[in-house]
N, C-alpha and C positions, 0 to 999 in steps of 0.2 A: 514373651511379654507377661508380666505378672497379672494374675487374674484380678481385674479391676472390680469385679463383682464381689470379691471377698469383703466381708465387713471391715476388716482391718484397713483395706485400701480406701474405703469410703471414710473411715475414721481419720485417715491420714490427710484427707483433703484440706488444702490450705487456701487462704483468700487470694493469693496470687497478685498479679499486677494488671492494670488496665492498658498497658502498653508493653510490647507491640501488639497490635491486633492480630487475630488468627491463633494458630496453634504453634507454639514456639518450644522446641526442645532445648533445654538448658544444660544438659549433661546429668541432671539430677531428676528430671521429670519433664512434664509438659505443662506450660502455661496456656490457658485458653482465655481469649478476650474477644467479645462480640459486641459491636455497637447496635443498640436499638433504643430509640428515644421513647417508644410507646409500648414496649413489651412489659409484661408484669412478671415474667419468669423466663429464664433461658436454661435449657438442659443440653448437655453434651452426651450423646449416646455412643458407647464404645462397642465395636464389633470384632468378631473373630477374623482370622486371616483371610477367609473366603468372603468376608463382608456380608454374610447371610444370617448369622446368629448374634443377637444382641447380648452382650456380656454385662452391661450396666448402663444406667442412664443417670448421670450426675447433674444435679442442679448447681449452677454456678452461684457461689455464696455471696458475692459482693457486686455492688453497683456504684461505679464511680464515673462522674461526668458522662452519663448516658452509655457507659460501657459495662457490660456484665463480664465478670472475670472470676477465675479460680485456677488453682495449681494442683495437679495430680502427681505426686511423687511416684517414681518408679516406671512411668510410662516411657516407652522407647520409640525411636523412629520406626516407621512401619505401622504404627497404630492406626487402625481404621476407625472413623468416627463420622457422625452427622449431628445436626442440631435439631432440637424441637423448641419452638418459641411460643410462649403463651401470651395472650393478650386479647383485646376485644375483636370480635368479628363484626365489624360495622362498615360494610362496603360504602354506604352512603356518606360516611365520614372519612373514607380513604383507608380504613383499617381492615386488613384481611388475614389476621392471625388465625392459625389453625394448627394446634399442637399435634394433631394426628398426622401431619405431613412432615416427613423427614426432610431436612433442608441442607443444602451445600453451604459450607462456610465460605463467604465471599473471599477470604484471605487464604484459602487452602492452596498449598503449593503442589499438590498432586491429588489425583483421583484414581479410583480403581473400580472396575465393573462398568457395565453399560446401562444407560437409561432405557427402561422398557415402557413404552407408551401404553397407558391404560387410564380408565376413568378415576382410578385411585390417586392419580397425580394432581387432581384438581381440588381446590379448596372448597368448591361448591359441588353439589350433586348434578352431574351432567344429565340433561334431560328433564330436570325438575321444573315444574311450572313457574317457580320463582326465579329460575335462572341463577345468576351469580349471587343472589341474595340468600339462597339456600346454603346449608352447611353440611359438609360431607365428613363422616366420622371414620372412614376406612383408612387403615394404616398404609402409607405410601412407601414405607421402608423397603419392601421386597422389590420394588420397581426402580429404586434410586441407586445411582453410583454412590460410593462412599468416599469421603475425604481421607487423605493419608498424611500422617505426620512425617516430615522429611528431615534429614540431616544435610545441611547445606554445605558441608566441607567438601572441597574439591582441589586437586593439585593441578593448577594451571601451568602450562609450559610457556604460554605467551602472556606475560603479565602487563605489557604496555599496549594501550589502545592503538589501533591503526591510524585513526584520525586523518583521513584523506582530506586535503583542502577542498573547499567547495568548488573552486574554479577548475579543479582537476578531476572532479567526480563525474563518473558515468554510471548511472543506475542500470541494473539488470533485474527485471521483475520476473519471478518464477514461482513455482509451486513445489513443495517438497515431494509430494507423491507424483505429480505430473511429470516432473523432470527426471525421476529415477526409475519409474516403473518399467521402462523398456531400454534402460541404459545398459549397454554391453559390459561396462566396467563395474557393474554393481551385482554382487551375488544375489541369486533369486530371493533368499530369505531376508535380504536387507533392502529390497526394492520398496519404495514408498516411505522410507524412514529417514530419520536424521542421520543414522549410521551410514546409510547408503549415500546420502548427500555429502558426507564428510570424507569420502574416499578420494585419494589423490587422483585417481582416474577420472573423477568428476571435476574436482576443483582445478586441476592443472589446465585443462582446455578453457575453463571460464577465465582464468587469469591470462592465458595466452590470447584470448579474444581482445583484451585490453580494457574491459570494464573494471570498475574499482569497488562497487558496492552492490551486493546482492540483496534485493528486496523480496522477502518471503511473504506470500499470502498467508492469512491468519493461521497461527499454530497454537494459539490459546484454546483451552477446552471449549468446544462448540457442539451443537446438537444437530441431528437430522430430524426435521419436522415430518409428521405423519403424512402430510399431503405429498411429500416426495417419496417416502418409503413405500407408501401404498401403491405407487406407480413403478416400483422397482428402481427408483432413482435415489440420489443422495445429495447432501449439501457439500459438494466438492470444494467450493471456494472457501467455505468456513466462516461466512459473515453472520454468525449467530452465537456470539460468545456467551458462555455461562460461568466460566472460571477465569478471571483476569490475571491470576497468578499461576495457573496450572497449564502445563502442556497437554495438548490433546493426545490421548493414548494411542490413537491410530497411527501416529507417526513415530512411535517408539518400537524399536526392535526387541527390547527387553523391558523389564519393569522399572528400571532406574533412570531418573531424570538426568543423571550424569551424562547420559548419551548425548543430550542436547548441548551440554557444556563442552563435551569433547568435540562436537561438530563446530561450535563457535571457535574453539581453540585451533582447529585445523584451518578454518577460514582465515583466521588471523595469521597463521603460519604462512599462508599463501599471499598475505598482504591484502586480503579482501575484507571489507566491512560487511556486517550483517545488519540489515534494516528489517524491522518487523512491521507488517501491516496490521494495525490494531483497531478494534471495534468497541469503543467505549460509549457509543451513542444510544444503544438499545440492548435488550437481552431477549432470549427466546421465551420469556414468560408471557409475552403478548399483552393483550388488553384485558378487560374485566372477565373475558371468557377464556383466558389462557390458563396454563397450569401454575401451580405453586411449587417452585423448585428451590428458591433461594431468597432473593431480595424481597419478593412479594410477601413472603411469610415472615421475614425478619423485621421489616419495617417499611411497608408499602408506601406510606405517606411521606417518608424521607427519601427513599431511593428513586422514585419516579415523579415526573411532572404530571400532576393531576389537574383536571378541569377545575377552575375556581368556582366558589359559591356565588350566589347572586343571580345574574341573568343567564349564566351558563348552566350546563347540566350537572355541575358539581363534581366533587372528588371521587365519586363512584367510577368515573370515566377517566381515561388517560389522554393526555396530549400526544398526538401521533405525528410528530415532525419527521419521523424516519420512514414512515410507510410500513412499519413492521408491527404496529400495535401499541408500542410504548416508547418513551424517551427517558433516558437516564437523567436525573436531576442534579446537574453539576453546580447548581446554585446553592445546594445544601453543603455546609462545610465538611461534614463527615463523608459525604459521597465524593466531594472533590478530593478529600484526603485519600480515600480508597484508590481513586484513579491515579493520583500522583505517587502514592505508595507503590502501586503496581508498576508504574513506569520506572521508578527508582530501583525496584527489585530487579527488573529485567536489565537495567544498566549495571547496577552494583554487583548483583549475584550472578547474572547470566552473561555479563560483558557485552551486551547489545550496543550497537553503535548509533542507532537512531530509530525513528518511528515514522511511519506514514499513517495518518489518522483518517479513517473512513468517515465520511460525512462530517468533516471537522467543524462546519458552521454550527452544528448543534452543540458542540463542546464550548463554543464561544457565545451561545445565545443565553442571555439572562431573561427574566420575565418580561422585560420591556423590549426585547429583540436582540439582534446580533450586536455585540459590543466588543470592539477590538481591544478594549481595556477590561474585558470580563475576567472573572476570577480564575478560570482555568488557564487562559493565555498569560495572565500576570504570574500565576504560580509557576508555569514553565519558564518564563523569562527570568525570574529572580532565583530560581532553585539552582544551587551550585552544581548539582548532578545533571539535571535535565537540560540546563542551558549550555552544557558542554557537548551535547550530542546533536545529531541532525534531526530536525523537527520539520515534517512535511505535511501540509494540510491538503486534503481533498476539499476545496473551498465551496462546497455546495450541498444542499439538501432540499427536500420538498416543502419545508416549512416557510413561514412568512419571511421575506427578505433573505431567502435561502442561497441565492447566488452571490458570492462574495469574492470572486477572483480579484487579486490585487489588494484586498482590504485587510489582510492579516498583518500583524505588527512586525516591526523589524526583528530579525533573528529567525523568522520562519521562512521556509520555502513553500511553494504552492504548485500543485498540479495545474497546468495551463491548458485547458481544453480548447482555448482559442487557437493555440498552436496547431493542435491536431486537426481541427476543423478547417482552418484556413490553408494549411499546407496541402491537405488532401484535395481541397477544392481547387487550388491553383494547378496542381499537377493533373487533376481530372480535366482541366481545360475550361472551368467556369470563367465567365467574363467578369471583369472588374475586380480581380483578386490581387493585382500587383501591390496596391498600398497595404493590404492586410498582410501579404507575405513579407513585405519590407519590415513591418513591425515585428513579425515573428523572428526574422533573421537577426534582429537586434534586441532580443530578450524582452519583447513586448513592453518597452519603456512606457507606453501609454497607460499601462496598468501598474507597473512595478517601480518606475523611477520616481520615488518620493520617499521622504523621511530617511534618507541615507541608505535605502535598501540597495542591494547589489544585483547585477544581472543573474547571479545564481539563484535568486529567489524564484525565477520562472523555471519550473521543472517541465521541460518540453517533451512531448511524446507524440508519436504517430498512432501507436497501438498500445493497448493495455489488456489485462485479463478480460475486461468487460468490453466486448466488441469484436470486430473482425481481427484476425491476424493480418500481418503485412501481406502475405501471399493472397489471402482471401480478399483484401481490400482492392487488389488489382484483378481479381478473378470472378467476383460476384457483384451484380447490381443489386441483388435483393438478399435478404437473410434467408436461411434455410434451417429453421429451428424445430423441425418436425419431431426430432428425437426427444425434445423436452416435454412432449405430451400436452401441449397447450395449443395445438392446431396452428402453430407458427404465429401466434398472437404476441408472444413475449419478445423482448429484445427491441432495440431501436430499429426504426424503419428508415430513418434519414441518416445514412452512413457516409455520405459523400464518397462512395466507392464507385469504381468503374471496371467492368469486366474485360475491357480492351477488345471487345467484339464477339465474345462467346461466353455464355454463362457456365461457370464451373469447369469441370475437366474437359480438355480438348487436346487434339493432336495437331491443330493448325499451327504450323511453325511460325508464321508471321505473328499470330496472336501471342504465342509463347515468348517470342523475342521481345515484343512490346511489353509484356508483363515483366520480364526480367529487367528491362530498362527502367520501367516505372518503379520497381522495387529499389533499384539503385538510386533513382532520383529522390525517393522518399527517405531512404537511409542517409544519403549524403546531406540532404537538407537538415534532417534531424541532428546529425552528429557534428555538423560544421556551423550550426547556428550559435549565437551567443546564448548564455543560459546554461542550464544543467540538463543534459539529455537523459532520457530513460528508454532503454531498449527492452522489448518484450522477448523473453527467452524463446528461442526457435526462429525468430524472424531473421536471424543472421544467416539462416540457410533455407528459408522459405517454408516453414511449417504451416500446415493447413488444418483447419477444423471443419472442412467440407462445407463451409459457408454458415456454420453455426456461430452467431454473434452473441450468444448468451449461454455459454456452456457451464453455467454455475452448478448444474446438477449432473454433469456427465463425468463420472469416475470410470472412464473407459478410453478406448483408442481415440475418441474425439479430442480428449484433453491431454492424453499422455503423449509426450514428444516421441515421434517416430525416428529413432536414431539410425535405423537401417536406411530409411529414405534420405537421411542427411548425407549419406555417402554417395548419392548420385552426382553426376558431373555438374548439372546446373546448381545443385545445392553447394558443392565445394567451391564453385566459381563465386556464388554469392557470399559464402563465408570468407573467402579470400578478400573480396571487395570490402566487406564490413571491417575486417581487421585492418585493412589499408586505410580506411577512413578514420577509424579510431586512432590509428597511429598518427595521421596527419593532425588531428585535433591536439594530440599531445606534443607534436613537434613544432607547431606554429602557435606561439602564445597569443598572437593577435586574434585567434579564433575563440579565445576564452578569457577575454579581458575582465578585470574586476570593476571596470567603470562602464556605464552605459554609453554607447556610441550615439551621438546626436546629429552628426553631419555638420557641426559647426567648425569654424576655423580655429585651430589651436594656435595660441599666441606665440608659443615657443618655436614652432616649426613652420607657421604660416600655412599649414596644410589641414585638410579636413580628416577626421578619424575615419569617416565613412563617406564615400562618394557613389552616387547612383548614376549609372551610365545607360544611354540608349545604344542600340546595336551600331549606330554610326560613330560611337565613341564620345558623343557629346554628353554633357551632364543633363540629367533629366530635370525638366521643369514642371510646373503645375499642369499644363495641358497634357503632358505625357501621363502623369499620375491619374488624371481625371478621365483619360481615354479608356473606355470600357474594353477596348480591344488590345490593350497593352498586355502581352503575355511573354515578352522577352525583354530582359534588362540585365545589367551587370551590377555588381557590388564590389567596389575597391576598398579594401581595408588597409589603411596606411600604417605600416609597422613602425615608422619613426615617430608617430604621435605618442606622447607619453601615456602610459597606462595608469598613471596616478596624477595627483595634483602637483607633484614635483616637476620643476621646470625643464630638467634635462631631457633631451630626446631619447626615445627608446631605440633599441637596436634590433628589434624584431623584423623578420621578413614581412614584406607586404603580400597580401593575398587578394586575388581577383577571382570572383565567382560569377558565372554566367548561367542564367536560368532561361530556358526556352520551353514554354508549354504549348507553343504552336505545333500543329501537325507536321508542318513542312520545315525544311532547313532554312536557315537565315545566316547571312554573313555578319560577323561581329568584329569590329575594328579594335585591335589591341590598343589600350590607352597609352598616351604620352603625358604623364603627369606624376607629381609627387616624387618620391625616391626612385620610382621606376623609370623616370625620364632618361631615355637613352640606353636603358638596360634591357636585357632580354627577359621574357616571361617563360617559365618552365611549366609545362602542363603536367599535372600530377593526377588529374581525374578527367575522364571523358566517359560519361555513363553510357554513351553509344557503343563503347568498346567492352567486350567481355573481359579482356585482360588489360590492366592499367599499365601503360608504358610511358615513361617520360619523353618529352620532346620539347624543343625550345623554339620561341618565336619572338621576333623583334617588334617593338612598338610600331603601330601602323599596319601590321599584318592583318589581312582579312581572313578570319577563321570561319570556316563553314560549320555552323552549329547544327547538328542533326535535330530533326523535329523531336519534341518531347525528350530533351536531354539536358544535362547539367555539366558544366566545366569548372575546373578549379586550376588556377595557375598560382605560382609564387615567384617573387622577385626578391633577391637578397638586398 
């Protein structure tokens, strides 16, 4: 790299352009552009390869449309840099500029070095009697990571997007490090990295499982907070993003971000989509007592939602709808631009296929409250890049009006926690759950069937990274989070779990058999319901976290998938069952219809698309639904009812599912109705059996349904 500290280099400085934002290598040099509406001066400080010695600090010469910009000829990819931003330090007015603090460029595509926590990172003097109103003059550069200029060129082998149709999508949620740290097919030096996840020994079995879209927990640059590191823990999940364009270095086997592109390329070669879990709702800069690392020092009053003047405490303080100390202000046009620019970068440059948005209600909240026509949601809907990929909301937060399941606009899918809670409660044996389960089985139309939304808008899940695994859901009544260092106070206490008669590890064969059956019940319900299923990695073979339902800080065997244990006979049996159920979902289109099933008579066929049955074979009526003791019923999905508004009958097979949450066995009469009249039913699932074998039964046959079990039949 030419010495930018040489007088000739400074003399060659050009005014550059205000767009694109960030550091952009042009082939002739690097253009720097930084938004700040309230700064008085912006400097770019250049560092040596180690990121320790400052070579020059260049003042950006131009200011256009609230963007500071300049062009430095001769700079190359690999240049290390940081920002110093000058302006008023007036916390009571919302301004916290402190040029003594080196800042990360919000648009940086890569970082190098680790953040070292210390009082020098704070804009105020920690421990000062005036608190955050004081001003700290110590240089934070030795404690900060540095930004890196990148060359975005890459030779893709898979140039076409996978684009799995929504009604064929099966999500698989996992963690780069947790999935690969103990994987026998990953060389030791690659474990925990994108390179490890990209190996055919890893991707082949994922594809063979039958899932279509792998959802990765956050991989954008995030931080470990001192309250964790002081206890020897870490931010394992990664929900504390500081760099929305940059990969987190801990997942890189080498220094080149092309490793991530290669991983995506390999996923696409296996026909798998890559979905990113992203966190645009807050940053690790916290509240008024938090550090100054990037946004707070660049333009605090623009990037964050601050308390209003008047009756409130004023803009010295932050609106905390996230529970983390601050809330990113997507009502500001430049902040909204940053988020949408980031998303487009991941799609256009990194070939990502979709996003799951953490605490997405915040992204849709305007100053007056949640708005399904808010700026961010409108931006995504009209953007030609973003509207073409999968957009999934976690539709809740702790702010006012924070729970918004079913309220996101058309084009969005949403995590449906109603599905998780109601399905768990039904199979646990809670009374009065039959009506709630019926809604779950038909894509929760009571929440999603409006404005032309489709059943796929309901992302159904039994388990996710947050909470019990599937095996723990049937093995523990209570959470066991002692390893988190909070005396088991953290994590949810109302898990709707049931240990089947013994808490945790047991050698009681009767308890183990019931747990295996309950896992099959939950998996079959998840994967055969209308909507879009999401499977938590490892649940397919019974992964456990020893009862920890909040393993966000556990970068160890609690969170790492134990592939050796996956080779046990019970694990292989459950894996075979999971593959079988996913294959059924694929084979029978009636299980993944693009229209909501309503139970009304179709005029073309004179049949109902969905019919609910009592064990006697009669159609369920209101007294049955209102009976709190109803724990066994059937659902007949009629394959000849059209799957669209076109009048011609469909040619799909009909499917009958029977759910029995009673402890004891019950007789269920095989129905005589619809296309199945006079035809046989073929059993393809009985969760009471370890191995699934087909068998045929005629209408009118009384099938003995084992207690706490589920059946699936089809009829051509």
